[in-house]
Legacy VTK file of the C-alpha trace (Angstrom):
# vtk DataFile Version 3.0
C-alpha trace
ASCII
DATASET POLYDATA
POINTS 192 float
87.476 54.592 75.766
87.541 57.894 73.845
90.598 60.078 74.394
90.282 62.803 77.005
90.423 66.197 75.374
92.891 68.774 76.618
91.502 70.794 79.487
92.147 74.509 79.905
94.447 75.586 82.763
92.617 74.968 86.005
92.618 76.766 89.343
94.471 74.933 92.116
91.214 74.179 93.980
89.796 72.426 90.897
93.034 70.515 90.242
92.694 69.000 93.738
89.215 67.535 93.019
88.700 63.796 92.407
88.633 62.851 88.706
86.421 60.596 86.668
87.260 59.698 83.059
90.046 62.305 83.160
87.825 65.244 84.172
87.820 66.955 87.562
84.456 66.242 89.172
82.634 69.304 90.574
82.422 69.216 94.372
78.621 69.239 94.318
78.352 66.197 91.984
76.783 62.934 93.069
78.752 59.663 92.916
77.021 56.417 91.936
78.117 54.576 95.074
75.374 55.950 97.318
71.655 55.531 97.804
69.013 58.181 98.162
66.976 57.886 101.326
64.392 60.086 103.032
64.813 60.848 106.723
62.608 62.729 109.143
64.606 65.476 110.863
63.521 67.680 113.785
64.312 70.976 112.031
63.361 70.350 108.387
60.881 67.484 108.504
61.315 64.978 105.684
64.668 65.408 103.899
66.109 63.560 100.895
69.598 62.376 101.817
72.397 61.129 99.579
74.782 58.466 100.788
77.491 58.993 98.171
81.196 59.387 98.916
83.232 61.694 96.634
85.841 59.791 94.662
84.159 56.392 95.109
82.151 54.867 92.275
81.375 56.690 89.055
80.688 60.413 89.035
77.231 61.504 87.976
78.345 64.858 86.613
75.310 67.071 86.159
73.451 65.367 89.034
74.045 67.144 92.330
74.475 65.291 95.615
71.417 66.432 97.596
73.427 66.904 100.795
76.299 68.882 99.238
73.880 70.957 97.136
71.993 72.116 100.238
75.242 72.693 102.141
76.628 74.798 99.271
73.482 76.929 99.160
73.276 77.459 102.943
76.982 78.029 103.576
77.704 79.929 100.319
80.180 77.334 99.005
81.312 77.134 95.386
79.547 74.316 93.529
82.708 73.525 91.567
85.518 73.593 94.166
83.530 73.482 97.439
85.390 76.403 99.016
83.700 79.475 100.582
82.440 82.050 98.111
83.382 85.678 98.018
81.626 88.368 96.039
80.961 88.412 93.150
79.298 85.024 92.791
78.570 83.566 89.362
75.552 81.431 88.473
75.604 79.577 85.157
72.318 78.798 83.407
69.822 80.806 81.416
70.276 84.575 81.570
66.639 85.217 82.464
66.311 82.527 85.132
64.734 83.838 88.343
66.013 80.818 90.318
68.957 78.431 90.237
69.231 74.915 91.604
72.967 75.021 90.804
75.123 76.605 93.516
77.068 79.769 92.732
80.706 79.628 91.640
83.861 81.679 92.097
84.685 83.738 89.003
87.741 81.556 88.223
85.732 78.347 88.731
82.997 79.648 86.404
85.584 80.539 83.739
87.084 77.048 83.935
83.648 75.376 83.906
82.510 77.301 80.846
85.710 76.405 78.995
85.942 72.743 80.083
82.424 71.354 80.538
81.287 69.502 77.402
77.617 70.107 78.295
78.083 73.864 78.607
80.231 74.012 75.477
77.541 72.134 73.533
74.804 74.640 74.488
76.969 77.659 73.545
74.845 80.733 72.910
71.888 79.645 75.069
74.033 79.692 78.222
74.136 82.808 80.356
75.809 83.944 83.534
74.304 85.858 86.410
76.624 87.868 88.637
75.334 88.528 92.155
76.701 89.619 95.507
73.922 87.843 97.444
70.921 85.582 96.896
67.836 84.390 98.727
67.025 80.749 99.429
63.853 78.782 98.757
63.110 75.098 99.396
62.096 72.645 96.680
59.915 69.952 98.211
58.583 66.781 96.606
54.926 66.365 97.540
54.305 63.119 95.680
54.343 61.695 92.164
51.997 61.979 89.187
50.606 58.975 87.278
53.786 58.851 85.118
56.089 58.733 88.138
57.263 62.344 87.775
57.783 64.213 91.047
55.293 66.905 92.005
57.339 69.760 93.480
56.540 72.887 95.435
58.765 75.911 96.047
58.373 77.444 99.478
60.287 79.919 101.619
63.265 78.447 103.463
62.187 77.076 106.814
58.491 76.757 105.872
58.842 73.298 104.346
58.322 71.319 107.532
55.019 73.115 108.003
53.915 72.838 104.361
54.898 69.178 103.945
56.723 67.107 101.384
60.336 65.955 101.389
63.067 68.581 101.081
64.914 67.766 97.865
67.154 70.791 97.323
67.557 74.474 98.014
66.982 77.019 95.284
68.836 80.322 94.947
66.503 83.235 94.221
68.238 85.795 92.008
68.162 89.377 93.295
66.876 92.117 90.982
70.309 93.775 91.204
72.019 90.750 89.610
73.865 91.387 86.341
72.984 89.097 83.430
75.246 88.343 80.467
75.494 85.888 77.582
78.152 83.388 78.748
80.307 83.778 75.636
80.448 87.584 75.972
81.147 87.409 79.728
83.866 84.802 79.172
85.511 86.948 76.480
85.440 90.024 78.746
86.670 88.123 81.811
89.563 86.435 80.071
LINES 1 193
192 0 1 2 3 4 5 6 7 8 9 10 11 12 13 14 15 16 17 18 19 20 21 22 23 24 25 26 27 28 29 30 31 32 33 34 35 36 37 38 39 40 41 42 43 44 45 46 47 48 49 50 51 52 53 54 55 56 57 58 59 60 61 62 63 64 65 66 67 68 69 70 71 72 73 74 75 76 77 78 79 80 81 82 83 84 85 86 87 88 89 90 91 92 93 94 95 96 97 98 99 100 101 102 103 104 105 106 107 108 109 110 111 112 113 114 115 116 117 118 119 120 121 122 123 124 125 126 127 128 129 130 131 132 133 134 135 136 137 138 139 140 141 142 143 144 145 146 147 148 149 150 151 152 153 154 155 156 157 158 159 160 161 162 163 164 165 166 167 168 169 170 171 172 173 174 175 176 177 178 179 180 181 182 183 184 185 186 187 188 189 190 191
């Protein structure tokens, strides 16, 4: 097994997370001990559910647990530590993205993630941050599959999915026009 590289100082909430291969596993991450199932619910119609249990099995870092992802989006929970968000909220992705499937983060959780995540470090200058005080929610629904087995998805307003059909896969944050957009490296340098 390769040696675990030294992690930057981490906020207390991140230090309390379960670990896999020496790294703290983001709260929203899926664990390989569960199965995906689709259930019919009275409020949302068909919903993709995840049966994983945090800390059991191997972490699938970069793959969100469908249930925790939707909970984070609805309840404004940090995707890294799982605690309630306060303003400002930080989204990590492409600077020009109009939507994000990744939940927002606390400023300190975003700083740690940008410094510690090998995937984010590898993409360097193409990564951006979006700072927002609020966001809208859309539903991503799987309508079926194409001839290659790729899902056919539709974005629809939150709450319309049961009427429009398909299985609810995840919730999508819609970035407000007032959101501030920065290259991640510049934001990280200015934030400390």
